[in-house]
C-alpha positions as CSV (number, residue, x, y, z in Angstrom):
1,X,0.0,0.0,0.0
2,X,1.3,3.4,-0.9
3,X,-1.0,6.3,-1.4
4,X,-1.4,10.1,-1.0
5,X,-4.4,12.3,-1.8
6,X,-4.6,16.1,-1.7
7,X,-8.2,16.7,-0.7
8,X,-9.2,20.4,-0.7
9,X,-12.8,19.4,-1.4
10,X,-13.4,16.6,1.1
11,X,-14.4,17.0,4.7
12,X,-15.6,15.2,7.8
13,X,-19.1,16.5,8.6
14,X,-20.3,14.4,11.4
15,X,-18.8,12.4,14.3
16,X,-20.2,10.2,16.9
17,X,-18.9,8.1,19.8
18,X,-20.3,6.2,22.8
19,X,-19.7,7.0,26.4
20,X,-16.6,4.9,27.1
21,X,-16.6,5.6,30.8
22,X,-20.2,4.5,31.3
23,X,-19.6,1.3,29.3
24,X,-16.5,0.5,31.3
25,X,-18.2,1.0,34.6
26,X,-21.2,-1.2,33.7
27,X,-19.7,-4.6,34.4
28,X,-21.2,-8.0,33.6
29,X,-23.0,-6.8,30.5
30,X,-22.4,-8.6,27.2
31,X,-22.7,-6.1,24.4
32,X,-23.1,-6.4,20.7
33,X,-20.5,-4.6,18.6
34,X,-23.0,-3.9,15.8
35,X,-25.3,-2.2,18.3
36,X,-22.5,0.0,19.6
37,X,-21.5,0.9,16.0
38,X,-25.1,1.8,15.1
39,X,-25.3,4.0,18.2
40,X,-22.2,5.9,17.2
41,X,-23.5,6.3,13.6
42,X,-26.8,7.6,14.8
43,X,-25.0,10.2,16.8
44,X,-22.8,11.1,13.8
45,X,-25.8,11.5,11.5
46,X,-27.5,13.8,14.1
47,X,-24.2,15.7,14.4
48,X,-24.1,16.3,10.7
49,X,-27.8,16.8,10.2
50,X,-28.0,14.0,7.7
51,X,-30.5,11.1,7.3
52,X,-29.3,7.6,7.0
53,X,-31.0,7.3,3.6
54,X,-28.3,9.8,2.3
55,X,-25.5,7.3,3.0
56,X,-24.3,5.6,-0.2
57,X,-20.9,4.3,1.0
58,X,-20.0,2.3,4.1
59,X,-16.7,1.2,5.6
60,X,-17.1,-1.1,8.6
61,X,-14.4,-2.3,11.0
62,X,-14.9,-5.0,13.6
63,X,-18.4,-5.4,12.5
64,X,-19.8,-7.2,9.5
65,X,-21.0,-5.0,6.6
66,X,-24.1,-7.2,6.0
67,X,-25.1,-7.0,9.7
68,X,-24.4,-3.4,10.2
69,X,-26.2,-2.4,7.0
70,X,-29.2,-4.3,8.1
71,X,-29.1,-2.8,11.6
72,X,-28.9,0.6,10.1
73,X,-31.5,0.0,7.4
74,X,-29.1,1.0,4.6
75,X,-29.7,-1.9,2.2
76,X,-28.5,-0.5,-1.2
77,X,-25.3,1.6,-0.8
78,X,-23.2,2.2,-3.9
79,X,-20.1,1.1,-2.2
80,X,-19.5,-1.1,0.9
81,X,-16.4,-2.7,2.4
82,X,-15.5,-4.5,5.6
83,X,-12.1,-3.8,7.1
84,X,-10.2,-6.0,9.5
85,X,-10.3,-5.2,13.1
86,X,-6.8,-3.9,13.6
87,X,-6.0,-0.4,14.8
88,X,-4.3,0.6,11.6
89,X,-7.6,0.4,9.8
90,X,-9.1,3.6,11.2
91,X,-6.7,5.6,9.0
92,X,-7.2,3.3,6.1
93,X,-11.0,3.8,6.4
94,X,-10.7,7.6,6.1
95,X,-8.3,7.3,3.2
96,X,-10.7,5.1,1.3
97,X,-13.7,7.3,2.1
98,X,-11.8,10.4,0.9
99,X,-10.9,8.6,-2.4
100,X,-14.6,7.7,-3.0
101,X,-15.7,11.3,-2.5
102,X,-12.8,12.8,-4.5
103,X,-13.5,10.5,-7.5
104,X,-17.3,10.8,-7.3
105,X,-17.8,7.1,-6.6
106,X,-19.9,8.0,-3.6
107,X,-21.5,11.2,-2.1
108,X,-21.8,10.5,1.6
109,X,-19.6,7.8,3.2
110,X,-20.0,6.5,6.7
111,X,-17.0,5.0,8.5
112,X,-18.3,2.8,11.3
113,X,-16.5,0.9,14.1
114,X,-17.9,-1.2,16.9
115,X,-16.0,-3.1,19.6
116,X,-17.2,-5.3,22.4
117,X,-13.7,-6.4,23.5
118,X,-14.2,-5.9,27.2
119,X,-17.5,-7.6,27.6
120,X,-16.3,-10.7,25.7
121,X,-12.9,-10.6,27.5
122,X,-10.8,-10.1,24.5
123,X,-7.1,-10.1,25.1
124,X,-5.6,-8.9,21.8
125,X,-3.0,-11.6,22.0
126,X,-2.5,-15.2,23.1
127,X,-5.5,-16.5,21.2
128,X,-5.1,-19.6,19.1
129,X,-5.1,-19.4,15.3
130,X,-3.3,-17.4,12.7
131,X,-0.6,-18.4,10.3
132,X,2.4,-17.8,12.6
133,X,0.8,-18.1,16.0
134,X,2.5,-21.3,16.9
135,X,5.9,-20.0,16.0
136,X,5.3,-16.8,17.8
137,X,4.1,-18.4,21.0
138,X,7.1,-20.7,21.4
139,X,9.3,-17.6,21.7
140,X,7.0,-15.7,24.0
141,X,5.5,-13.5,21.3
142,X,1.9,-13.9,22.5
143,X,0.8,-10.4,21.8
144,X,1.6,-7.2,19.8
145,X,2.7,-5.8,23.1
146,X,5.5,-8.4,23.3
147,X,6.7,-7.3,19.9
148,X,6.6,-3.6,20.7
149,X,8.4,-4.4,23.9
150,X,11.2,-5.9,21.9
151,X,11.3,-2.9,19.6
152,X,11.5,-0.6,22.5
153,X,14.2,-2.6,24.2
154,X,16.2,-2.1,20.9
155,X,15.4,1.6,20.8
156,X,16.6,2.1,24.4
157,X,19.8,0.3,23.6
158,X,20.5,2.4,20.5
159,X,19.5,5.8,21.9
160,X,20.0,5.6,25.6
161,X,16.5,6.2,26.7
162,X,16.2,5.8,30.5
163,X,13.8,3.5,32.3
164,X,11.3,6.4,32.9
165,X,11.3,7.7,29.3
166,X,7.7,6.7,28.7
167,X,6.4,8.2,32.0
168,X,5.7,11.7,30.6
169,X,3.5,10.0,27.9
170,X,1.5,8.0,30.4
171,X,1.1,10.9,32.7
172,X,0.0,13.2,29.9
173,X,-2.7,10.8,28.7
174,X,-4.1,10.5,32.2
175,X,-3.9,14.3,32.8
176,X,-5.8,14.9,29.5
177,X,-8.4,12.3,30.3
178,X,-9.4,14.1,33.5
179,X,-10.8,16.9,31.2
180,X,-12.8,14.4,29.1
181,X,-16.1,13.3,30.6
182,X,-16.3,10.1,28.5
183,X,-12.8,8.9,29.2
184,X,-12.5,5.8,31.4
185,X,-9.8,7.0,33.7
186,X,-10.5,10.3,35.5
187,X,-7.5,10.4,37.9
188,X,-3.9,11.5,37.1
189,X,-0.9,9.3,37.9
190,X,2.4,10.4,39.3
191,X,5.9,9.6,38.2
192,X,6.2,7.3,41.2
193,X,3.0,5.5,40.4
194,X,4.2,4.9,36.9
195,X,7.6,3.6,38.0
196,X,6.1,1.3,40.6
197,X,3.6,-0.3,38.2
198,X,4.2,-3.9,37.2
199,X,5.8,-5.0,33.9
200,X,3.5,-6.7,31.4
201,X,6.2,-7.4,28.8
202,X,9.4,-5.9,30.1
203,X,10.3,-3.1,29.5
204,X,6.6,-2.2,29.0
205,X,4.7,-1.5,32.1
206,X,1.0,-1.6,32.9
207,X,0.5,2.1,32.1
208,X,2.2,1.7,28.7
209,X,-0.7,-0.6,27.4
210,X,-3.9,0.4,25.8
211,X,-7.2,0.1,27.6
212,X,-9.5,-2.7,26.3
213,X,-13.1,-1.6,26.4
214,X,-16.5,-1.7,24.6
215,X,-17.5,1.2,22.4
216,X,-18.5,2.5,19.0
217,X,-17.2,5.3,16.8
218,X,-18.4,6.8,13.5
219,X,-17.5,9.6,11.2
220,X,-19.1,10.8,8.0
221,X,-17.3,12.1,5.0
222,X,-18.6,14.1,2.1
223,X,-17.6,16.9,-0.3
224,X,-17.0,20.5,0.9
225,X,-19.7,21.6,-1.5
226,X,-22.3,19.4,0.2
227,X,-21.0,20.2,3.6
228,X,-21.9,23.9,3.3
229,X,-25.6,23.2,4.0
230,X,-25.1,20.8,6.9
231,X,-25.5,21.3,10.6
232,X,-21.9,21.7,11.7
233,X,-18.8,23.4,10.3
234,X,-16.9,20.9,8.1
235,X,-13.4,19.8,9.0
236,X,-11.3,19.7,5.9
237,X,-9.1,16.7,5.1
238,X,-6.3,18.7,3.7
239,X,-4.2,15.6,2.8
240,X,-3.9,12.0,3.6
241,X,-1.1,9.5,2.9
242,X,-0.2,5.9,3.7
243,X,2.4,3.2,3.1
244,X,2.8,-0.3,4.3
245,X,5.7,-2.2,5.9
246,X,4.6,-5.8,5.9
247,X,6.1,-9.0,7.4
248,X,4.7,-12.0,9.2
249,X,5.4,-10.3,12.6
250,X,4.7,-7.0,14.3
251,X,8.2,-5.7,14.4
252,X,10.3,-3.2,12.4
253,X,14.1,-3.0,12.8
254,X,13.9,0.8,12.2
255,X,10.7,1.3,14.2
256,X,8.7,1.9,11.0
257,X,11.0,5.0,10.4
258,X,11.4,4.6,6.7
259,X,7.7,4.1,6.0
260,X,6.8,7.0,8.3
261,X,9.3,9.3,6.7
262,X,7.9,8.4,3.2
263,X,4.4,9.1,4.4
264,X,5.5,12.3,6.1
265,X,7.0,13.7,3.0
266,X,3.9,13.1,1.0
267,X,1.3,14.3,3.6
268,X,3.2,17.5,4.3
269,X,3.9,18.1,0.6
270,X,0.3,17.6,-0.3
271,X,-1.2,19.6,2.5
272,X,1.3,22.5,2.5
273,X,1.7,22.1,6.3
274,X,4.8,20.8,8.2
275,X,5.4,19.6,11.7
276,X,5.9,23.1,13.1
277,X,2.4,24.1,11.8
278,X,0.5,21.5,13.9
279,X,-1.7,22.9,16.7
280,X,-2.3,19.4,18.1
281,X,-1.3,15.8,17.4
282,X,-3.5,12.7,17.7
283,X,-1.1,9.8,17.7
284,X,-2.1,6.1,17.6
285,X,-0.8,4.7,20.9
286,X,-1.6,1.0,21.2
287,X,1.5,1.0,23.3
288,X,3.4,4.1,24.3
289,X,6.7,3.5,22.5
290,X,4.7,3.9,19.3
291,X,4.4,7.6,20.1
292,X,8.2,8.0,20.2
293,X,8.5,6.1,16.9
294,X,5.8,8.4,15.3
295,X,7.3,11.6,16.5
296,X,10.6,10.7,14.9
297,X,9.3,9.2,11.7
298,X,7.1,12.3,11.1
299,X,9.8,14.9,11.8
300,X,8.5,16.3,15.1
301,X,11.6,15.1,16.9
302,X,15.1,14.2,15.8
303,X,15.8,10.5,15.4
304,X,16.6,8.9,18.7
305,X,15.6,12.0,20.6
306,X,11.9,11.9,20.9
307,X,12.0,10.7,24.5
308,X,13.9,14.0,25.3
309,X,11.6,16.0,23.1
310,X,8.5,15.0,25.0
311,X,10.2,15.8,28.2
312,X,11.7,19.2,27.2
313,X,9.2,20.7,24.7
314,X,5.9,20.0,26.4
315,X,3.0,17.8,25.1
316,X,0.4,19.2,27.4
317,X,-2.2,21.8,26.6
318,X,0.3,24.6,27.2
319,X,3.1,22.9,25.4
320,X,4.6,23.2,21.9
321,X,2.4,20.4,20.5
322,X,-0.5,19.2,22.6
323,X,-0.9,15.5,22.1
324,X,-3.7,13.0,22.5
325,X,-5.9,15.6,24.1
326,X,-8.7,13.2,24.8
327,X,-6.5,10.9,26.9
328,X,-5.5,8.5,24.1
329,X,-5.7,4.8,24.1
330,X,-4.2,4.3,27.6
331,X,-6.7,6.6,29.4
332,X,-9.8,7.4,27.2
333,X,-10.4,4.0,25.7
334,X,-8.8,1.8,23.1
335,X,-10.9,2.4,20.0
336,X,-8.1,1.5,17.7
337,X,-7.4,4.9,16.3
338,X,-11.1,5.7,15.6
339,X,-11.7,8.0,18.6
340,X,-8.6,10.0,17.8
341,X,-10.2,11.0,14.6
342,X,-13.2,12.2,16.5
343,X,-11.0,14.2,18.8
344,X,-9.2,15.9,15.9
345,X,-12.6,17.1,14.6
346,X,-13.8,18.3,18.0
347,X,-10.6,20.3,18.5
348,X,-10.9,22.1,15.2
349,X,-14.6,22.8,15.7
350,X,-13.8,24.2,19.2
351,X,-16.1,21.5,20.8
352,X,-13.6,19.9,23.1
353,X,-14.8,21.7,26.3
354,X,-12.2,21.8,29.1
355,X,-9.6,20.1,27.0
356,X,-9.9,22.6,24.1
357,X,-6.5,23.7,22.6
358,X,-6.5,27.4,22.1
359,X,-6.4,28.5,18.4
360,X,-6.5,24.9,17.2
361,X,-6.9,25.0,13.4
362,X,-4.5,22.3,12.1
363,X,-4.3,18.8,13.6
364,X,-2.3,15.8,12.5
365,X,-3.3,12.2,12.9
366,X,-0.5,9.6,12.9
367,X,-0.5,5.9,13.0
368,X,2.9,4.1,12.9
369,X,2.1,0.4,12.3
370,X,2.5,-2.2,9.6
371,X,0.2,0.1,7.6
372,X,1.4,3.7,8.3
373,X,-1.2,6.4,7.8
374,X,-1.4,10.1,8.4
375,X,-3.9,12.9,7.7
376,X,-3.8,16.7,8.1
377,X,-7.1,18.2,9.2
378,X,-7.8,21.9,9.0
379,X,-10.6,24.3,9.6
380,X,-12.7,25.0,6.5
């Protein structure tokens, strides 16, 4: 996969998400992923001022397109596709939706995600099956976290990152989540609490891991022309780009740096914005080292120096580049990148409440993974 699109005429016009905190607190309830996705889309349609009959394209992740279309009552879309349930697919969904709108293949595209991982006790690792699962397990590679742990161990060896290098990221996510009423965790953590937390896959600690939960997310994409008559101010997708780095395992010897650098060059070139122009960053953080890899691959920090950069430059609301302002995957909820898109839209619309970044007009989404994606969002 290698793609880039300059999209001056495409926008996100509606977003919806469930109350992650409420879902987390209601224990012992087995939920349906399709129902959660449908709830999020209902909210997104209301946000945009659209009727479901106007949807003519659907991208669905972690839910089956047949089932979700039936639940929604959208039976004859012009385009439909089901995406795998991995976190990298939230960026892919938006890229594909943008392409459909830009080429005229569809007029209104709904990107829909539902996840009942907590209520069905999903572990995101250690399950049986998969082409390489047996080989992975015999070496202790029972989850993506184990792979990222190995990458981070290599990163620390190469660049001298100390044992507490990830602490500012964990603390920032928790601090941001206290300003987000739907975030699961509403209490900050201290440096001492971070350092005393147990290892899950050394050197990764408990607070370095994403938060498995139930939830639904949806966003709706259409043309800027059509957006002018809708309920909310459109958020322009100034550019989007992607590239893959594929193997049978979830590791990259250069921490996805080459793929990220390629995508960075194209998304910055197509949008006309560079790292220094970003008012906020929404960075996919299935595990916190991924943030360090992303910052370096996309030119926000020098190679091998991102752990110093987050410490010295400030990633909070009053810092150089506020990051994961909703609390990210370790504090808001692990919605596999989807909720980070919603947060980008809310920031640009000035709808983020107590966590609003002042003067936020340009936001970048980054996902460093086997499929790297990035988008630049701007005010219309």
